[in-house]
Biopython code that builds the backbone (N, CA, C, O; Angstrom):
import numpy as np
from Bio.PDB.StructureBuilder import StructureBuilder

atoms = [
    (1, "MET", "N", (-0.423, -28.635, 16.016)),
    (1, "MET", "CA", (-0.041, -27.821, 14.945)),
    (1, "MET", "C", (1.471, -28.001, 14.333)),
    (1, "MET", "O", (2.359, -28.561, 14.976)),
    (2, "GLY", "N", (1.630, -27.554, 13.237)),
    (2, "GLY", "CA", (3.039, -27.441, 12.701)),
    (2, "GLY", "C", (3.700, -26.296, 13.122)),
    (2, "GLY", "O", (3.120, -25.322, 13.602)),
    (3, "LYS", "N", (4.981, -26.393, 12.942)),
    (3, "LYS", "CA", (5.968, -25.422, 13.254)),
    (3, "LYS", "C", (5.811, -24.145, 12.148)),
    (3, "LYS", "O", (5.606, -24.424, 10.967)),
    (4, "MET", "N", (5.905, -22.900, 12.531)),
    (4, "MET", "CA", (5.956, -21.921, 11.596)),
    (4, "MET", "C", (7.214, -22.083, 10.480)),
    (4, "MET", "O", (8.330, -22.463, 10.832)),
    (5, "PRO", "N", (6.948, -21.816, 9.388)),
    (5, "PRO", "CA", (8.054, -21.916, 8.325)),
    (5, "PRO", "C", (9.171, -20.856, 8.858)),
    (5, "PRO", "O", (8.827, -19.887, 9.535)),
    (6, "THR", "N", (10.426, -21.081, 8.538)),
    (6, "THR", "CA", (11.456, -20.075, 8.713)),
    (6, "THR", "C", (11.231, -18.808, 7.800)),
    (6, "THR", "O", (10.557, -18.848, 6.771)),
    (7, "LYS", "N", (11.799, -17.792, 8.233)),
    (7, "LYS", "CA", (11.771, -16.572, 7.418)),
    (7, "LYS", "C", (11.946, -16.740, 5.921)),
    (7, "LYS", "O", (11.214, -16.194, 5.096)),
    (8, "ALA", "N", (12.990, -17.553, 5.619)),
    (8, "ALA", "CA", (13.340, -17.643, 4.126)),
    (8, "ALA", "C", (12.387, -18.543, 3.387)),
    (8, "ALA", "O", (12.312, -18.536, 2.158)),
    (9, "LYS", "N", (11.715, -19.259, 4.105)),
    (9, "LYS", "CA", (10.738, -20.092, 3.350)),
    (9, "LYS", "C", (9.276, -19.311, 3.228)),
    (9, "LYS", "O", (8.445, -19.629, 2.378)),
    (10, "ARG", "N", (9.088, -18.307, 4.136)),
    (10, "ARG", "CA", (7.794, -17.552, 4.058)),
    (10, "ARG", "C", (7.812, -16.768, 2.682)),
    (10, "ARG", "O", (8.859, -16.515, 2.086)),
    (11, "GLY", "N", (6.606, -16.423, 2.253)),
    (11, "GLY", "CA", (6.608, -15.553, 1.005)),
    (11, "GLY", "C", (7.034, -14.105, 1.031)),
    (11, "GLY", "O", (6.490, -13.383, 1.867)),
    (12, "LYS", "N", (7.794, -13.673, 0.351)),
    (12, "LYS", "CA", (8.290, -12.338, 0.183)),
    (12, "LYS", "C", (7.210, -11.315, -0.099)),
    (12, "LYS", "O", (6.304, -11.587, -0.887)),
    (13, "ARG", "N", (7.278, -10.138, 0.521)),
    (13, "ARG", "CA", (6.148, -9.189, 0.287)),
    (13, "ARG", "C", (6.838, -7.814, 0.132)),
    (13, "ARG", "O", (8.009, -7.645, 0.469)),
    (14, "ARG", "N", (6.032, -6.801, -0.411)),
    (14, "ARG", "CA", (6.399, -5.544, -0.494)),
    (14, "ARG", "C", (5.271, -4.548, -0.109)),
    (14, "ARG", "O", (4.087, -4.797, -0.335)),
    (15, "TRP", "N", (5.680, -3.465, 0.456)),
    (15, "TRP", "CA", (4.839, -2.277, 0.795)),
    (15, "TRP", "C", (4.678, -1.267, 0.152)),
    (15, "TRP", "O", (5.671, -0.587, -0.104)),
    (16, "ILE", "N", (3.448, -0.878, -0.283)),
    (16, "ILE", "CA", (3.238, 0.325, -1.147)),
    (16, "ILE", "C", (2.491, 1.449, -0.294)),
    (16, "ILE", "O", (1.528, 1.180, 0.424)),
    (17, "GLY", "N", (3.033, 2.768, -0.441)),
    (17, "GLY", "CA", (2.490, 3.867, 0.306)),
    (17, "GLY", "C", (1.641, 4.464, -0.757)),
    (17, "GLY", "O", (2.131, 4.734, -1.853)),
    (18, "LEU", "N", (0.270, 4.705, -0.459)),
    (18, "LEU", "CA", (-0.614, 5.328, -1.416)),
    (18, "LEU", "C", (-1.223, 6.637, -0.823)),
    (18, "LEU", "O", (-1.348, 6.691, 0.401)),
    (19, "GLU", "N", (-1.568, 7.574, -1.499)),
    (19, "GLU", "CA", (-2.450, 8.849, -1.084)),
    (19, "GLU", "C", (-3.685, 8.697, -1.846)),
    (19, "GLU", "O", (-3.691, 8.412, -3.044)),
    (20, "PHE", "N", (-4.812, 8.903, -1.089)),
    (20, "PHE", "CA", (-6.130, 8.870, -1.603)),
    (20, "PHE", "C", (-6.749, 10.362, -1.453)),
    (20, "PHE", "O", (-6.576, 11.005, -0.418)),
    (21, "LYS", "N", (-7.337, 10.768, -2.339)),
    (21, "LYS", "CA", (-7.813, 12.173, -2.536)),
    (21, "LYS", "C", (-9.210, 12.125, -1.528)),
    (21, "LYS", "O", (-10.115, 11.308, -1.698)),
    (22, "GLY", "N", (-9.200, 12.986, -0.635)),
    (22, "GLY", "CA", (-10.477, 13.210, 0.295)),
    (22, "GLY", "C", (-9.985, 12.563, 1.573)),
    (22, "GLY", "O", (-9.034, 11.785, 1.641)),
    (23, "ILE", "N", (-10.803, 13.009, 2.658)),
    (23, "ILE", "CA", (-10.470, 12.267, 4.093)),
    (23, "ILE", "C", (-11.781, 11.316, 4.505)),
    (23, "ILE", "O", (-11.678, 10.495, 5.416)),
    (24, "GLU", "N", (-12.674, 11.446, 3.966)),
    (24, "GLU", "CA", (-14.002, 10.624, 4.062)),
    (24, "GLU", "C", (-13.850, 9.315, 3.523)),
    (24, "GLU", "O", (-14.627, 9.025, 2.614)),
    (25, "LEU", "N", (-12.940, 8.379, 3.918)),
    (25, "LEU", "CA", (-12.740, 7.210, 3.324)),
    (25, "LEU", "C", (-12.769, 6.059, 4.164)),
    (25, "LEU", "O", (-11.938, 5.959, 5.067)),
    (26, "SER", "N", (-13.669, 5.138, 3.963)),
    (26, "SER", "CA", (-13.524, 3.719, 4.829)),
    (26, "SER", "C", (-12.501, 2.800, 4.281)),
    (26, "SER", "O", (-12.044, 2.851, 3.139)),
    (27, "ARG", "N", (-12.173, 1.919, 5.247)),
    (27, "ARG", "CA", (-11.143, 0.999, 4.880)),
    (27, "ARG", "C", (-11.322, 0.087, 3.707)),
    (27, "ARG", "O", (-10.413, -0.321, 2.983)),
    (28, "GLU", "N", (-12.878, -0.246, 3.578)),
    (28, "GLU", "CA", (-13.164, -1.293, 2.552)),
    (28, "GLU", "C", (-13.195, -0.475, 1.200)),
    (28, "GLU", "O", (-13.064, -1.071, 0.130)),
    (29, "THR", "N", (-13.367, 0.887, 1.253)),
    (29, "THR", "CA", (-13.424, 1.690, -0.065)),
    (29, "THR", "C", (-11.979, 1.965, -0.428)),
    (29, "THR", "O", (-11.616, 2.003, -1.603)),
    (30, "ALA", "N", (-11.091, 2.174, 0.680)),
    (30, "ALA", "CA", (-9.602, 2.471, 0.241)),
    (30, "ALA", "C", (-8.865, 1.084, -0.411)),
    (30, "ALA", "O", (-7.996, 1.138, -1.282)),
    (31, "LEU", "N", (-9.414, -0.224, 0.214)),
    (31, "LEU", "CA", (-8.928, -1.435, -0.244)),
    (31, "LEU", "C", (-9.412, -1.598, -1.657)),
    (31, "LEU", "O", (-8.655, -1.988, -2.546)),
    (32, "HIS", "N", (-10.623, -1.311, -1.855)),
    (32, "HIS", "CA", (-11.127, -1.508, -3.206)),
    (32, "HIS", "C", (-10.532, -0.707, -4.280)),
    (32, "HIS", "O", (-10.260, -1.235, -5.358)),
    (33, "LYS", "N", (-10.320, 0.493, -4.059)),
    (33, "LYS", "CA", (-9.721, 1.612, -4.903)),
    (33, "LYS", "C", (-8.253, 1.195, -5.226)),
    (33, "LYS", "O", (-7.808, 1.239, -6.373)),
    (34, "ALA", "N", (-7.481, 0.760, -4.077)),
    (34, "ALA", "CA", (-6.222, 0.157, -4.234)),
    (34, "ALA", "C", (-5.989, -0.905, -5.169)),
    (34, "ALA", "O", (-5.041, -0.953, -5.953)),
    (35, "LYS", "N", (-6.956, -1.803, -5.038)),
    (35, "LYS", "CA", (-7.031, -3.078, -5.922)),
    (35, "LYS", "C", (-7.087, -2.643, -7.336)),
    (35, "LYS", "O", (-6.279, -2.998, -8.194)),
    (36, "ASP", "N", (-8.103, -1.841, -7.524)),
    (36, "ASP", "CA", (-8.332, -1.110, -8.790)),
    (36, "ASP", "C", (-7.114, -0.502, -9.486)),
    (36, "ASP", "O", (-6.742, -0.787, -10.624)),
    (37, "PHE", "N", (-6.629, 0.238, -8.781)),
    (37, "PHE", "CA", (-5.481, 1.077, -9.146)),
    (37, "PHE", "C", (-4.255, 0.275, -9.371)),
    (37, "PHE", "O", (-3.537, 0.508, -10.343)),
    (38, "LEU", "N", (-3.978, -0.683, -8.496)),
    (38, "LEU", "CA", (-2.856, -1.488, -8.779)),
    (38, "LEU", "C", (-3.015, -2.716, -9.638)),
    (38, "LEU", "O", (-2.072, -3.327, -10.140)),
    (39, "GLY", "N", (-4.388, -3.050, -9.772)),
    (39, "GLY", "CA", (-4.538, -4.213, -10.772)),
    (39, "GLY", "C", (-4.402, -5.625, -10.061)),
    (39, "GLY", "O", (-4.410, -6.631, -10.771)),
    (40, "VAL", "N", (-4.298, -5.718, -8.907)),
    (40, "VAL", "CA", (-3.959, -6.880, -8.108)),
    (40, "VAL", "C", (-5.119, -7.224, -7.087)),
    (40, "VAL", "O", (-5.502, -6.342, -6.317)),
    (41, "ASP", "N", (-5.614, -8.324, -7.065)),
    (41, "ASP", "CA", (-6.756, -8.757, -6.272)),
    (41, "ASP", "C", (-6.180, -9.169, -4.739)),
    (41, "ASP", "O", (-6.858, -8.915, -3.743)),
    (42, "LYS", "N", (-4.991, -9.767, -4.655)),
    (42, "LYS", "CA", (-4.491, -10.269, -3.272)),
    (42, "LYS", "C", (-3.720, -9.118, -2.753)),
    (42, "LYS", "O", (-2.591, -8.881, -3.184)),
    (43, "MET", "N", (-4.313, -8.363, -1.804)),
    (43, "MET", "CA", (-3.532, -7.619, -0.880)),
    (43, "MET", "C", (-4.187, -7.243, 0.126)),
    (43, "MET", "O", (-5.413, -7.354, 0.153)),
    (44, "ARG", "N", (-3.398, -6.668, 1.259)),
    (44, "ARG", "CA", (-3.775, -6.183, 2.512)),
    (44, "ARG", "C", (-3.692, -4.847, 2.910)),
    (44, "ARG", "O", (-2.611, -4.293, 2.710)),
    (45, "LEU", "N", (-4.606, -4.197, 3.436)),
    (45, "LEU", "CA", (-4.491, -2.784, 3.813)),
    (45, "LEU", "C", (-4.117, -2.793, 5.234)),
    (45, "LEU", "O", (-4.862, -3.244, 6.104)),
    (46, "PHE", "N", (-2.813, -2.228, 5.491)),
    (46, "PHE", "CA", (-2.324, -2.153, 6.809)),
    (46, "PHE", "C", (-2.741, -0.860, 7.538)),
    (46, "PHE", "O", (-3.521, -0.921, 8.489)),
    (47, "ASP", "N", (-2.206, 0.366, 7.083)),
    (47, "ASP", "CA", (-2.374, 1.513, 7.640)),
    (47, "ASP", "C", (-3.350, 2.433, 6.865)),
    (47, "ASP", "O", (-3.273, 2.484, 5.637)),
    (48, "LEU", "N", (-4.167, 3.081, 7.471)),
    (48, "LEU", "CA", (-5.049, 4.116, 6.918)),
    (48, "LEU", "C", (-5.178, 5.405, 7.742)),
    (48, "LEU", "O", (-5.773, 5.364, 8.819)),
    (49, "VAL", "N", (-4.689, 6.460, 7.318)),
    (49, "VAL", "CA", (-4.504, 7.448, 8.124)),
    (49, "VAL", "C", (-5.108, 8.919, 7.480)),
    (49, "VAL", "O", (-4.743, 9.310, 6.371)),
    (50, "LYS", "N", (-5.984, 9.602, 8.241)),
    (50, "LYS", "CA", (-6.675, 10.811, 7.458)),
    (50, "LYS", "C", (-5.611, 11.977, 7.769)),
    (50, "LYS", "O", (-5.224, 12.177, 8.921)),
    (51, "ASP", "N", (-5.233, 12.614, 6.848)),
    (51, "ASP", "CA", (-4.368, 14.033, 6.757)),
    (51, "ASP", "C", (-5.407, 15.163, 6.707)),
    (51, "ASP", "O", (-5.770, 15.504, 5.581)),
    (52, "ASN", "N", (-5.866, 15.706, 7.626)),
    (52, "ASN", "CA", (-6.918, 16.906, 7.407)),
    (52, "ASN", "C", (-6.159, 17.997, 6.956)),
    (52, "ASN", "O", (-6.821, 18.741, 6.232)),
    (53, "GLU", "N", (-5.015, 18.343, 7.130)),
    (53, "GLU", "CA", (-4.139, 19.413, 6.756)),
    (53, "GLU", "C", (-4.044, 19.702, 5.086)),
    (53, "GLU", "O", (-4.110, 20.768, 4.473)),
    (54, "PHE", "N", (-3.874, 18.387, 4.631)),
    (54, "PHE", "CA", (-3.921, 18.394, 3.139)),
    (54, "PHE", "C", (-5.050, 17.778, 2.287)),
    (54, "PHE", "O", (-4.986, 17.601, 1.070)),
    (55, "GLY", "N", (-6.129, 17.465, 3.116)),
    (55, "GLY", "CA", (-7.305, 16.813, 2.593)),
    (55, "GLY", "C", (-7.184, 15.514, 1.894)),
    (55, "GLY", "O", (-7.904, 15.205, 0.944)),
    (56, "ILE", "N", (-6.215, 14.732, 2.410)),
    (56, "ILE", "CA", (-5.915, 13.366, 1.913)),
    (56, "ILE", "C", (-6.021, 12.292, 2.901)),
    (56, "ILE", "O", (-6.075, 12.508, 4.112)),
    (57, "THR", "N", (-6.049, 11.191, 2.393)),
    (57, "THR", "CA", (-5.842, 10.089, 3.264)),
    (57, "THR", "C", (-4.608, 9.026, 2.933)),
    (57, "THR", "O", (-4.551, 8.508, 1.818)),
    (58, "LYS", "N", (-3.790, 8.779, 3.787)),
    (58, "LYS", "CA", (-2.674, 7.903, 3.479)),
    (58, "LYS", "C", (-2.856, 6.530, 4.000)),
    (58, "LYS", "O", (-3.382, 6.286, 5.086)),
    (59, "GLY", "N", (-2.354, 5.556, 3.094)),
    (59, "GLY", "CA", (-2.649, 4.262, 3.188)),
    (59, "GLY", "C", (-1.457, 3.429, 2.783)),
    (59, "GLY", "O", (-0.712, 3.814, 1.881)),
    (60, "ILE", "N", (-1.230, 2.116, 3.535)),
    (60, "ILE", "CA", (-0.159, 1.438, 3.130)),
    (60, "ILE", "C", (-0.715, -0.092, 2.979)),
    (60, "ILE", "O", (-1.313, -0.680, 3.880)),
    (61, "VAL", "N", (-0.419, -0.642, 1.688)),
    (61, "VAL", "CA", (-1.007, -1.851, 1.373)),
    (61, "VAL", "C", (0.295, -2.917, 1.294)),
    (61, "VAL", "O", (1.462, -2.579, 1.100)),
    (62, "GLU", "N", (-0.168, -4.200, 1.480)),
    (62, "GLU", "CA", (0.986, -5.311, 1.399)),
    (62, "GLU", "C", (0.659, -6.022, 0.245)),
    (62, "GLU", "O", (-0.476, -6.485, 0.139)),
    (63, "VAL", "N", (1.560, -6.189, -0.714)),
    (63, "VAL", "CA", (1.377, -7.133, -1.969)),
    (63, "VAL", "C", (2.398, -8.190, -1.859)),
    (63, "VAL", "O", (3.302, -8.185, -1.024)),
    (64, "LYS", "N", (2.189, -9.145, -2.798)),
    (64, "LYS", "CA", (3.259, -10.416, -2.644)),
    (64, "LYS", "C", (4.290, -9.900, -3.740)),
    (64, "LYS", "O", (4.050, -9.253, -4.760)),
    (65, "HIS", "N", (5.320, -10.294, -3.323)),
    (65, "HIS", "CA", (6.574, -10.005, -4.203)),
    (65, "HIS", "C", (6.404, -10.407, -5.714)),
    (65, "HIS", "O", (6.811, -9.698, -6.634)),
    (66, "ASP", "N", (5.739, -11.663, -5.889)),
    (66, "ASP", "CA", (5.524, -12.294, -7.177)),
    (66, "ASP", "C", (4.674, -11.181, -8.111)),
    (66, "ASP", "O", (4.792, -11.161, -9.336)),
    (67, "ASP", "N", (3.776, -10.229, -7.346)),
    (67, "ASP", "CA", (3.028, -9.390, -8.107)),
    (67, "ASP", "C", (3.791, -8.162, -8.543)),
    (67, "ASP", "O", (3.269, -7.381, -9.338)),
    (68, "LEU", "N", (4.977, -7.959, -8.072)),
    (68, "LEU", "CA", (5.614, -6.624, -8.180)),
    (68, "LEU", "C", (5.913, -6.192, -9.349)),
    (68, "LEU", "O", (5.847, -4.994, -9.625)),
    (69, "GLY", "N", (6.314, -7.181, -10.266)),
    (69, "GLY", "CA", (6.649, -6.832, -11.719)),
    (69, "GLY", "C", (5.458, -6.346, -12.542)),
    (69, "GLY", "O", (5.590, -5.544, -13.466)),
    (70, "PHE", "N", (4.362, -6.837, -12.187)),
    (70, "PHE", "CA", (3.095, -6.450, -12.755)),
    (70, "PHE", "C", (2.599, -5.009, -12.434)),
    (70, "PHE", "O", (2.132, -4.184, -13.219)),
    (71, "ILE", "N", (2.818, -4.899, -11.048)),
    (71, "ILE", "CA", (2.498, -3.548, -10.346)),
    (71, "ILE", "C", (3.379, -2.526, -10.884)),
    (71, "ILE", "O", (2.842, -1.469, -11.213)),
    (72, "LYS", "N", (4.437, -2.629, -11.011)),
    (72, "LYS", "CA", (5.643, -1.548, -11.510)),
    (72, "LYS", "C", (5.173, -1.258, -12.931)),
    (72, "LYS", "O", (5.013, -0.078, -13.245)),
    (73, "GLU", "N", (4.934, -2.236, -13.830)),
    (73, "GLU", "CA", (4.706, -1.955, -15.051)),
    (73, "GLU", "C", (3.010, -1.226, -15.219)),
    (73, "GLU", "O", (2.722, -0.559, -16.213)),
    (74, "ARG", "N", (2.296, -1.413, -14.413)),
    (74, "ARG", "CA", (0.989, -0.742, -14.245)),
    (74, "ARG", "C", (1.330, 0.649, -13.791)),
    (74, "ARG", "O", (0.919, 1.580, -14.484)),
    (75, "LEU", "N", (2.019, 0.897, -12.732)),
    (75, "LEU", "CA", (2.373, 2.286, -12.287)),
    (75, "LEU", "C", (2.936, 3.052, -13.239)),
    (75, "LEU", "O", (2.558, 4.201, -13.467)),
    (76, "GLU", "N", (3.993, 2.395, -13.936)),
    (76, "GLU", "CA", (4.611, 3.233, -15.249)),
    (76, "GLU", "C", (3.572, 3.787, -16.173)),
    (76, "GLU", "O", (3.537, 4.961, -16.543)),
    (77, "SER", "N", (2.601, 2.704, -16.568)),
    (77, "SER", "CA", (1.663, 3.150, -17.592)),
    (77, "SER", "C", (0.712, 4.272, -17.102)),
    (77, "SER", "O", (0.164, 5.062, -17.870)),
    (78, "LEU", "N", (0.568, 4.273, -15.797)),
    (78, "LEU", "CA", (-0.408, 5.210, -15.177)),
    (78, "LEU", "C", (0.144, 6.467, -15.075)),
    (78, "LEU", "O", (-0.570, 7.457, -14.915)),
    (79, "GLY", "N", (1.556, 6.539, -15.165)),
    (79, "GLY", "CA", (2.272, 7.695, -14.569)),
    (79, "GLY", "C", (2.273, 7.761, -13.013)),
    (79, "GLY", "O", (2.439, 8.835, -12.434)),
    (80, "GLY", "N", (2.087, 6.608, -12.364)),
    (80, "GLY", "CA", (2.084, 6.694, -10.845)),
    (80, "GLY", "C", (0.986, 7.181, -10.150)),
    (80, "GLY", "O", (0.890, 7.061, -8.928)),
    (81, "ASN", "N", (-0.032, 7.840, -10.995)),
    (81, "ASN", "CA", (-1.131, 8.457, -10.108)),
    (81, "ASN", "C", (-2.234, 8.583, -11.158)),
    (81, "ASN", "O", (-2.049, 8.626, -12.374)),
    (82, "LEU", "N", (-3.604, 8.646, -10.415)),
    (82, "LEU", "CA", (-4.693, 8.877, -11.025)),
    (82, "LEU", "C", (-5.222, 10.052, -10.478)),
    (82, "LEU", "O", (-4.536, 10.627, -9.632)),
    (83, "GLU", "N", (-6.382, 10.554, -10.814)),
    (83, "GLU", "CA", (-6.859, 11.762, -10.204)),
    (83, "GLU", "C", (-7.097, 11.627, -8.632)),
    (83, "GLU", "O", (-6.760, 12.529, -7.866)),
    (84, "GLU", "N", (-7.656, 10.528, -8.229)),
    (84, "GLU", "CA", (-8.132, 10.317, -6.866)),
    (84, "GLU", "C", (-7.145, 9.390, -6.082)),
    (84, "GLU", "O", (-7.413, 9.131, -4.909)),
    (85, "ILE", "N", (-6.155, 8.938, -6.594)),
    (85, "ILE", "CA", (-5.111, 8.081, -5.829)),
    (85, "ILE", "C", (-3.792, 8.271, -6.509)),
    (85, "ILE", "O", (-3.695, 8.541, -7.706)),
    (86, "LYS", "N", (-2.682, 8.103, -5.614)),
    (86, "LYS", "CA", (-1.218, 8.046, -6.108)),
    (86, "LYS", "C", (-0.498, 7.197, -5.371)),
    (86, "LYS", "O", (-0.740, 6.970, -4.186)),
    (87, "SER", "N", (0.481, 6.647, -6.061)),
    (87, "SER", "CA", (1.550, 5.957, -5.406)),
    (87, "SER", "C", (2.650, 6.943, -4.922)),
    (87, "SER", "O", (3.100, 7.779, -5.706)),
    (88, "VAL", "N", (3.074, 6.858, -3.675)),
    (88, "VAL", "CA", (4.117, 7.505, -3.137)),
    (88, "VAL", "C", (5.340, 6.867, -3.051)),
    (88, "VAL", "O", (6.362, 7.382, -3.505)),
    (89, "THR", "N", (5.318, 5.588, -2.405)),
    (89, "THR", "CA", (6.657, 4.955, -2.244)),
    (89, "THR", "C", (6.508, 3.553, -2.187)),
    (89, "THR", "O", (5.370, 3.097, -2.074)),
    (90, "MET", "N", (7.714, 2.621, -2.261)),
    (90, "MET", "CA", (7.535, 1.281, -2.133)),
    (90, "MET", "C", (8.752, 0.867, -1.595)),
    (90, "MET", "O", (9.801, 1.437, -1.897)),
    (91, "SER", "N", (8.694, -0.282, -0.654)),
    (91, "SER", "CA", (9.953, -0.809, -0.037)),
    (91, "SER", "C", (9.370, -2.072, 0.411)),
    (91, "SER", "O", (8.158, -2.285, 0.432)),
    (92, "GLY", "N", (10.410, -3.028, 0.822)),
    (92, "GLY", "CA", (10.260, -4.320, 1.622)),
    (92, "GLY", "C", (10.059, -4.047, 2.937)),
    (92, "GLY", "O", (9.589, -4.964, 3.610)),
    (93, "LYS", "N", (10.296, -3.026, 3.461)),
    (93, "LYS", "CA", (10.303, -2.840, 5.035)),
    (93, "LYS", "C", (9.031, -1.850, 5.166)),
    (93, "LYS", "O", (9.038, -0.777, 4.563)),
    (94, "ILE", "N", (8.009, -2.217, 5.921)),
    (94, "ILE", "CA", (6.818, -1.258, 6.308)),
    (94, "ILE", "C", (7.349, -0.061, 7.163)),
    (94, "ILE", "O", (6.796, 1.035, 7.074)),
    (95, "ARG", "N", (8.423, -0.261, 7.995)),
    (95, "ARG", "CA", (8.988, 0.873, 8.644)),
    (95, "ARG", "C", (9.485, 1.930, 7.685)),
    (95, "ARG", "O", (9.340, 3.133, 7.898)),
    (96, "LEU", "N", (10.050, 1.450, 6.671)),
    (96, "LEU", "CA", (10.540, 2.692, 5.693)),
    (96, "LEU", "C", (9.474, 3.521, 5.140)),
    (96, "LEU", "O", (9.460, 4.743, 4.994)),
    (97, "VAL", "N", (8.446, 2.519, 4.811)),
    (97, "VAL", "CA", (7.314, 3.341, 4.011)),
    (97, "VAL", "C", (6.521, 4.206, 5.024)),
    (97, "VAL", "O", (6.035, 5.280, 4.670)),
    (98, "ARG", "N", (6.392, 3.724, 6.305)),
    (98, "ARG", "CA", (5.685, 4.720, 7.242)),
    (98, "ARG", "C", (6.545, 5.918, 7.539)),
    (98, "ARG", "O", (6.024, 7.015, 7.743)),
    (99, "SER", "N", (7.899, 5.733, 7.572)),
    (99, "SER", "CA", (8.715, 7.050, 7.618)),
    (99, "SER", "C", (8.587, 7.965, 6.506)),
    (99, "SER", "O", (8.454, 9.171, 6.711)),
    (100, "ARG", "N", (8.620, 7.459, 5.303)),
    (100, "ARG", "CA", (8.644, 8.316, 4.099)),
    (100, "ARG", "C", (7.316, 8.825, 3.989)),
    (100, "ARG", "O", (7.181, 9.854, 3.328)),
    (101, "MET", "N", (6.272, 8.286, 4.527)),
    (101, "MET", "CA", (4.955, 8.859, 4.303)),
    (101, "MET", "C", (4.514, 9.822, 5.475)),
    (101, "MET", "O", (3.572, 10.602, 5.337)),
    (102, "GLY", "N", (5.326, 9.707, 6.750)),
    (102, "GLY", "CA", (5.005, 10.519, 7.791)),
    (102, "GLY", "C", (3.962, 9.941, 8.611)),
    (102, "GLY", "O", (3.299, 10.681, 9.338)),
    (103, "ILE", "N", (3.709, 8.476, 8.563)),
    (103, "ILE", "CA", (2.803, 7.947, 9.475)),
    (103, "ILE", "C", (3.510, 7.387, 10.655)),
    (103, "ILE", "O", (4.500, 6.658, 10.592)),
    (104, "VAL", "N", (2.890, 7.810, 11.783)),
    (104, "VAL", "CA", (3.525, 7.415, 13.147)),
    (104, "VAL", "C", (2.576, 6.108, 13.559)),
    (104, "VAL", "O", (1.353, 6.166, 13.682)),
    (105, "HIS", "N", (3.283, 5.080, 13.720)),
    (105, "HIS", "CA", (2.743, 3.924, 14.241)),
    (105, "HIS", "C", (3.049, 3.741, 15.686)),
    (105, "HIS", "O", (4.202, 3.726, 16.119)),
    (106, "SER", "N", (1.999, 3.603, 16.409)),
    (106, "SER", "CA", (2.049, 3.355, 17.888)),
    (106, "SER", "C", (1.952, 1.897, 18.189)),
    (106, "SER", "O", (1.149, 1.162, 17.614)),
    (107, "LYS", "N", (2.841, 1.471, 19.161)),
    (107, "LYS", "CA", (2.981, -0.014, 19.466)),
    (107, "LYS", "C", (1.986, -0.348, 20.498)),
    (107, "LYS", "O", (1.897, -1.501, 20.920)),
]
sb = StructureBuilder()
sb.init_structure("model")
sb.init_model(0)
sb.init_chain("A")
sb.init_seg("    ")
for serial, (resi, resn, name, xyz) in enumerate(atoms, 1):
    if name == "N":
        sb.init_residue(resn, " ", resi, " ")
    sb.init_atom(name, np.array(xyz, "f"), 0.0, 1.0, " ", f" {name:<3s}", serial, name[0])
structure = sb.get_structure()
């Protein structure tokens, strides 16, 4: 096997924090809704946490940095939210997105 590329040569990514309306949401459904909402096919769903207090589900998706321009334009045209899904935060560091959304990640 070859060596892993250095950090600078790996693809850059961004993390987007989303809130979904309702708490009865599977990972597959959340990923499908996120793809439709952001208009990007290549993304990964990292965290999906139910918040019973507010009746929402919080999720974090990873997208490629190259798709970020399109995603920002799409979010501006949608006003950042739809009736059942809303964009909360975006960052290059997943730790910051988790902190802003109040998601506790256990190691």
